[in-house]
C-alpha beads as a LAMMPS data file, in Angstrom:
LAMMPS data file: protein, C-alpha beads

233 atoms
232 bonds

1 atom types
1 bond types

-500.0 500.0 xlo xhi
-500.0 500.0 ylo yhi
-500.0 500.0 zlo zhi

Masses

1 110.0

Atoms # bond

1 1 1 7.935 13.083 20.570
2 1 1 6.308 15.436 17.816
3 1 1 8.023 15.313 14.566
4 1 1 8.501 18.370 12.435
5 1 1 6.651 18.216 9.005
6 1 1 9.742 18.775 6.990
7 1 1 11.398 15.477 7.802
8 1 1 8.216 13.374 7.373
9 1 1 8.507 10.633 4.523
10 1 1 4.703 10.025 4.381
11 1 1 3.351 12.180 1.430
12 1 1 -0.249 12.261 2.975
13 1 1 1.045 13.895 6.142
14 1 1 3.346 16.239 3.973
15 1 1 0.380 17.360 1.901
16 1 1 -1.292 18.575 5.030
17 1 1 -1.488 22.438 5.882
18 1 1 1.173 23.470 8.704
19 1 1 -1.977 24.077 10.813
20 1 1 -3.495 20.668 10.081
21 1 1 -0.142 18.916 10.847
22 1 1 0.458 20.634 14.106
23 1 1 -3.081 19.473 15.247
24 1 1 -1.979 15.877 14.779
25 1 1 1.786 16.064 14.940
26 1 1 2.104 15.790 18.827
27 1 1 -0.124 12.619 18.973
28 1 1 2.190 10.778 16.136
29 1 1 4.199 8.076 17.574
30 1 1 6.903 5.742 15.707
31 1 1 5.788 2.238 15.099
32 1 1 8.157 -0.479 13.521
33 1 1 6.984 -2.345 10.672
34 1 1 8.128 -6.137 10.757
35 1 1 8.554 -8.438 7.704
36 1 1 5.311 -10.722 7.702
37 1 1 4.000 -8.841 10.654
38 1 1 -0.046 -8.822 10.830
39 1 1 -0.509 -5.405 11.543
40 1 1 -4.021 -5.676 11.746
41 1 1 -6.634 -8.519 11.321
42 1 1 -9.978 -8.926 9.570
43 1 1 -13.008 -7.600 11.480
44 1 1 -10.669 -6.237 14.478
45 1 1 -11.168 -2.920 15.999
46 1 1 -9.601 0.244 14.568
47 1 1 -7.716 1.542 17.374
48 1 1 -4.966 3.412 15.509
49 1 1 -4.143 5.062 12.211
50 1 1 -0.742 4.088 10.825
51 1 1 0.868 6.650 8.345
52 1 1 3.666 4.628 6.634
53 1 1 7.101 6.164 6.597
54 1 1 8.817 3.254 4.720
55 1 1 7.949 -0.381 4.077
56 1 1 4.894 -1.691 2.507
57 1 1 1.649 -3.154 3.589
58 1 1 -0.654 -5.404 1.862
59 1 1 -4.313 -5.397 2.357
60 1 1 -5.486 -9.065 2.052
61 1 1 -9.055 -10.394 1.253
62 1 1 -9.993 -13.991 1.913
63 1 1 -10.964 -15.962 -0.996
64 1 1 -11.921 -19.764 -1.464
65 1 1 -8.191 -20.384 -2.418
66 1 1 -6.799 -18.562 0.451
67 1 1 -5.647 -14.772 1.024
68 1 1 -5.344 -12.723 -1.708
69 1 1 -3.928 -9.240 -1.843
70 1 1 -6.382 -6.308 -2.943
71 1 1 -4.537 -3.133 -2.057
72 1 1 -1.290 -1.792 -1.146
73 1 1 -0.171 0.866 1.178
74 1 1 3.459 2.791 1.200
75 1 1 4.598 5.966 2.254
76 1 1 1.841 7.523 0.103
77 1 1 -0.902 6.804 2.504
78 1 1 -2.111 5.362 5.612
79 1 1 -3.887 2.375 7.281
80 1 1 -7.200 2.839 9.135
81 1 1 -8.027 6.276 8.174
82 1 1 -11.703 5.253 7.794
83 1 1 -11.608 4.947 11.575
84 1 1 -11.646 8.826 11.708
85 1 1 -14.831 8.783 10.158
86 1 1 -16.749 6.373 12.223
87 1 1 -15.645 3.029 10.831
88 1 1 -15.136 0.753 13.790
89 1 1 -13.553 -2.602 12.131
90 1 1 -10.820 -3.339 9.697
91 1 1 -12.388 -4.761 6.484
92 1 1 -9.193 -6.652 5.732
93 1 1 -6.072 -8.413 7.132
94 1 1 -2.943 -6.408 6.978
95 1 1 0.351 -7.909 6.145
96 1 1 3.824 -6.103 6.242
97 1 1 5.446 -7.171 3.002
98 1 1 8.459 -5.048 3.541
99 1 1 9.825 -3.890 6.821
100 1 1 9.769 -0.298 7.850
101 1 1 8.354 2.153 9.966
102 1 1 5.177 4.230 10.462
103 1 1 3.835 6.910 12.469
104 1 1 0.620 6.094 14.316
105 1 1 -2.090 7.885 15.911
106 1 1 -5.126 6.808 18.133
107 1 1 -8.070 6.737 15.708
108 1 1 -10.236 8.785 18.491
109 1 1 -7.614 11.583 18.301
110 1 1 -7.695 11.654 14.503
111 1 1 -11.293 11.357 14.661
112 1 1 -11.395 14.736 16.932
113 1 1 -8.939 16.347 14.747
114 1 1 -11.191 15.960 11.522
115 1 1 -14.278 16.949 13.215
116 1 1 -12.687 20.316 14.241
117 1 1 -10.784 20.810 10.850
118 1 1 -12.778 20.522 7.651
119 1 1 -9.444 20.904 5.557
120 1 1 -7.900 18.110 7.404
121 1 1 -11.214 16.112 6.915
122 1 1 -11.276 16.810 3.221
123 1 1 -7.583 15.512 2.975
124 1 1 -8.361 12.361 4.480
125 1 1 -11.544 11.942 2.478
126 1 1 -9.476 12.444 -0.771
127 1 1 -7.104 9.569 0.558
128 1 1 -9.960 7.124 0.820
129 1 1 -11.364 8.182 -2.676
130 1 1 -7.826 7.101 -3.879
131 1 1 -7.779 3.756 -2.024
132 1 1 -11.508 2.962 -3.548
133 1 1 -9.843 3.470 -7.170
134 1 1 -6.864 1.310 -6.355
135 1 1 -8.758 -1.602 -5.055
136 1 1 -11.180 -1.190 -7.779
137 1 1 -8.117 -1.377 -10.147
138 1 1 -6.936 -4.470 -8.284
139 1 1 -10.117 -6.392 -8.817
140 1 1 -10.098 -5.449 -12.265
141 1 1 -6.737 -7.001 -12.790
142 1 1 -7.461 -10.024 -10.858
143 1 1 -10.455 -10.648 -12.993
144 1 1 -9.292 -9.933 -16.348
145 1 1 -5.373 -10.111 -16.695
146 1 1 -3.285 -13.224 -17.007
147 1 1 -0.695 -13.948 -14.365
148 1 1 2.347 -12.361 -16.029
149 1 1 0.420 -8.897 -16.304
150 1 1 -0.828 -9.153 -12.866
151 1 1 2.946 -9.855 -11.665
152 1 1 4.005 -6.856 -13.806
153 1 1 1.557 -4.600 -11.691
154 1 1 2.374 -5.969 -8.596
155 1 1 6.091 -5.093 -9.289
156 1 1 5.361 -1.560 -10.522
157 1 1 3.435 -0.932 -7.373
158 1 1 5.847 -2.063 -5.164
159 1 1 8.765 -0.308 -6.957
160 1 1 6.768 2.889 -6.342
161 1 1 6.703 2.332 -2.667
162 1 1 10.470 1.435 -1.974
163 1 1 13.761 2.908 -2.780
164 1 1 15.399 0.463 -5.417
165 1 1 12.914 -2.513 -5.586
166 1 1 15.124 -5.356 -4.480
167 1 1 12.844 -7.520 -2.363
168 1 1 13.561 -10.867 -0.489
169 1 1 10.581 -12.869 -1.272
170 1 1 9.623 -16.481 -2.198
171 1 1 7.319 -17.649 -4.888
172 1 1 5.049 -19.089 -2.155
173 1 1 4.819 -15.417 -0.951
174 1 1 3.900 -14.161 -4.711
175 1 1 1.219 -16.680 -5.087
176 1 1 -0.639 -15.378 -2.014
177 1 1 -0.233 -11.904 -3.241
178 1 1 -1.618 -12.698 -6.705
179 1 1 -3.969 -15.494 -5.855
180 1 1 -2.641 -18.174 -7.948
181 1 1 -0.821 -21.328 -7.579
182 1 1 2.869 -21.293 -6.800
183 1 1 3.834 -23.094 -10.347
184 1 1 2.092 -20.227 -12.153
185 1 1 4.027 -17.619 -10.431
186 1 1 7.313 -19.460 -11.038
187 1 1 6.434 -19.384 -14.850
188 1 1 5.398 -15.867 -14.778
189 1 1 8.728 -14.905 -13.297
190 1 1 10.567 -16.598 -16.017
191 1 1 8.666 -14.948 -18.540
192 1 1 9.581 -11.378 -17.235
193 1 1 12.802 -12.133 -16.686
194 1 1 13.243 -13.723 -20.320
195 1 1 11.935 -10.343 -21.607
196 1 1 14.523 -8.607 -19.428
197 1 1 11.965 -6.716 -17.420
198 1 1 13.221 -8.077 -14.138
199 1 1 16.098 -9.853 -12.734
200 1 1 15.235 -12.635 -10.363
201 1 1 17.946 -14.475 -8.311
202 1 1 18.416 -15.870 -4.828
203 1 1 14.729 -14.894 -3.593
204 1 1 15.041 -11.252 -4.850
205 1 1 13.383 -9.317 -7.809
206 1 1 15.248 -6.179 -9.235
207 1 1 13.434 -4.080 -11.835
208 1 1 15.249 -3.642 -15.094
209 1 1 12.695 -1.948 -17.414
210 1 1 9.763 -0.040 -15.957
211 1 1 8.476 0.861 -19.524
212 1 1 8.017 -2.938 -20.425
213 1 1 6.353 -3.763 -17.367
214 1 1 3.877 -0.641 -17.693
215 1 1 3.255 -1.933 -21.161
216 1 1 2.489 -5.471 -19.859
217 1 1 0.292 -4.358 -16.978
218 1 1 -1.694 -2.179 -19.526
219 1 1 -4.786 0.003 -18.133
220 1 1 -4.433 -1.874 -14.879
221 1 1 -1.650 0.102 -13.790
222 1 1 -1.726 4.085 -13.746
223 1 1 -5.098 5.287 -13.168
224 1 1 -4.978 5.084 -9.572
225 1 1 -1.302 6.415 -9.419
226 1 1 -2.343 9.463 -11.919
227 1 1 -5.315 10.374 -9.522
228 1 1 -3.146 10.143 -6.538
229 1 1 -0.675 12.776 -7.987
230 1 1 -3.448 14.947 -9.299
231 1 1 -4.827 15.101 -5.774
232 1 1 -1.737 15.242 -3.574
233 1 1 1.014 16.792 -5.909

Bonds

1 1 1 2
2 1 2 3
3 1 3 4
4 1 4 5
5 1 5 6
6 1 6 7
7 1 7 8
8 1 8 9
9 1 9 10
10 1 10 11
11 1 11 12
12 1 12 13
13 1 13 14
14 1 14 15
15 1 15 16
16 1 16 17
17 1 17 18
18 1 18 19
19 1 19 20
20 1 20 21
21 1 21 22
22 1 22 23
23 1 23 24
24 1 24 25
25 1 25 26
26 1 26 27
27 1 27 28
28 1 28 29
29 1 29 30
30 1 30 31
31 1 31 32
32 1 32 33
33 1 33 34
34 1 34 35
35 1 35 36
36 1 36 37
37 1 37 38
38 1 38 39
39 1 39 40
40 1 40 41
41 1 41 42
42 1 42 43
43 1 43 44
44 1 44 45
45 1 45 46
46 1 46 47
47 1 47 48
48 1 48 49
49 1 49 50
50 1 50 51
51 1 51 52
52 1 52 53
53 1 53 54
54 1 54 55
55 1 55 56
56 1 56 57
57 1 57 58
58 1 58 59
59 1 59 60
60 1 60 61
61 1 61 62
62 1 62 63
63 1 63 64
64 1 64 65
65 1 65 66
66 1 66 67
67 1 67 68
68 1 68 69
69 1 69 70
70 1 70 71
71 1 71 72
72 1 72 73
73 1 73 74
74 1 74 75
75 1 75 76
76 1 76 77
77 1 77 78
78 1 78 79
79 1 79 80
80 1 80 81
81 1 81 82
82 1 82 83
83 1 83 84
84 1 84 85
85 1 85 86
86 1 86 87
87 1 87 88
88 1 88 89
89 1 89 90
90 1 90 91
91 1 91 92
92 1 92 93
93 1 93 94
94 1 94 95
95 1 95 96
96 1 96 97
97 1 97 98
98 1 98 99
99 1 99 100
100 1 100 101
101 1 101 102
102 1 102 103
103 1 103 104
104 1 104 105
105 1 105 106
106 1 106 107
107 1 107 108
108 1 108 109
109 1 109 110
110 1 110 111
111 1 111 112
112 1 112 113
113 1 113 114
114 1 114 115
115 1 115 116
116 1 116 117
117 1 117 118
118 1 118 119
119 1 119 120
120 1 120 121
121 1 121 122
122 1 122 123
123 1 123 124
124 1 124 125
125 1 125 126
126 1 126 127
127 1 127 128
128 1 128 129
129 1 129 130
130 1 130 131
131 1 131 132
132 1 132 133
133 1 133 134
134 1 134 135
135 1 135 136
136 1 136 137
137 1 137 138
138 1 138 139
139 1 139 140
140 1 140 141
141 1 141 142
142 1 142 143
143 1 143 144
144 1 144 145
145 1 145 146
146 1 146 147
147 1 147 148
148 1 148 149
149 1 149 150
150 1 150 151
151 1 151 152
152 1 152 153
153 1 153 154
154 1 154 155
155 1 155 156
156 1 156 157
157 1 157 158
158 1 158 159
159 1 159 160
160 1 160 161
161 1 161 162
162 1 162 163
163 1 163 164
164 1 164 165
165 1 165 166
166 1 166 167
167 1 167 168
168 1 168 169
169 1 169 170
170 1 170 171
171 1 171 172
172 1 172 173
173 1 173 174
174 1 174 175
175 1 175 176
176 1 176 177
177 1 177 178
178 1 178 179
179 1 179 180
180 1 180 181
181 1 181 182
182 1 182 183
183 1 183 184
184 1 184 185
185 1 185 186
186 1 186 187
187 1 187 188
188 1 188 189
189 1 189 190
190 1 190 191
191 1 191 192
192 1 192 193
193 1 193 194
194 1 194 195
195 1 195 196
196 1 196 197
197 1 197 198
198 1 198 199
199 1 199 200
200 1 200 201
201 1 201 202
202 1 202 203
203 1 203 204
204 1 204 205
205 1 205 206
206 1 206 207
207 1 207 208
208 1 208 209
209 1 209 210
210 1 210 211
211 1 211 212
212 1 212 213
213 1 213 214
214 1 214 215
215 1 215 216
216 1 216 217
217 1 217 218
218 1 218 219
219 1 219 220
220 1 220 221
221 1 221 222
222 1 222 223
223 1 223 224
224 1 224 225
225 1 225 226
226 1 226 227
227 1 227 228
228 1 228 229
229 1 229 230
230 1 230 231
231 1 231 232
232 1 232 233
């Protein structure tokens, strides 16, 4: 069933011209995102593009120590957009870290649409530009920041993508997202909680002071976010 652009929550879809949205709107179908669901696996074919309406997806890369998060997708974006430009396979595994809903379209349908509409192709291309910046910032953070600063950045990015950041999670899950050992995550959570940046209890984290988190995350947070607002506001 086609949805009207007015009720869409995905910001990338909302940024399209009415004409471009009408081109792909009839082909969008709802898709439930379940907690800890692997929405895509590394090197598997890109069959659909998922525009996230709610929830959060984590892009995972394989490292010698295990999987590590290299990117994040919420209602600002989509998974599999490169499939509309000829990419055949997902470069990363994709895990749902916060349940929600997406609107998906067959990659072939979106490919035909971008071939017919230069403005739609440009919009999708700009989103891929933003993702490149975000992944680059994640690599920078993982290479240069301590675990407390990386945790602060991860919390900020998740807070940007949900309404009221209170996620049920474990330190084991956070250790995978941040590519570190569980004891280090436990210590980092205690440090941020002691500084009254967050409240952590019963497996949940609640943001108390975003400004302090941003100060701790330093220049690893904000560049990609500012570029997205410039491109899609």
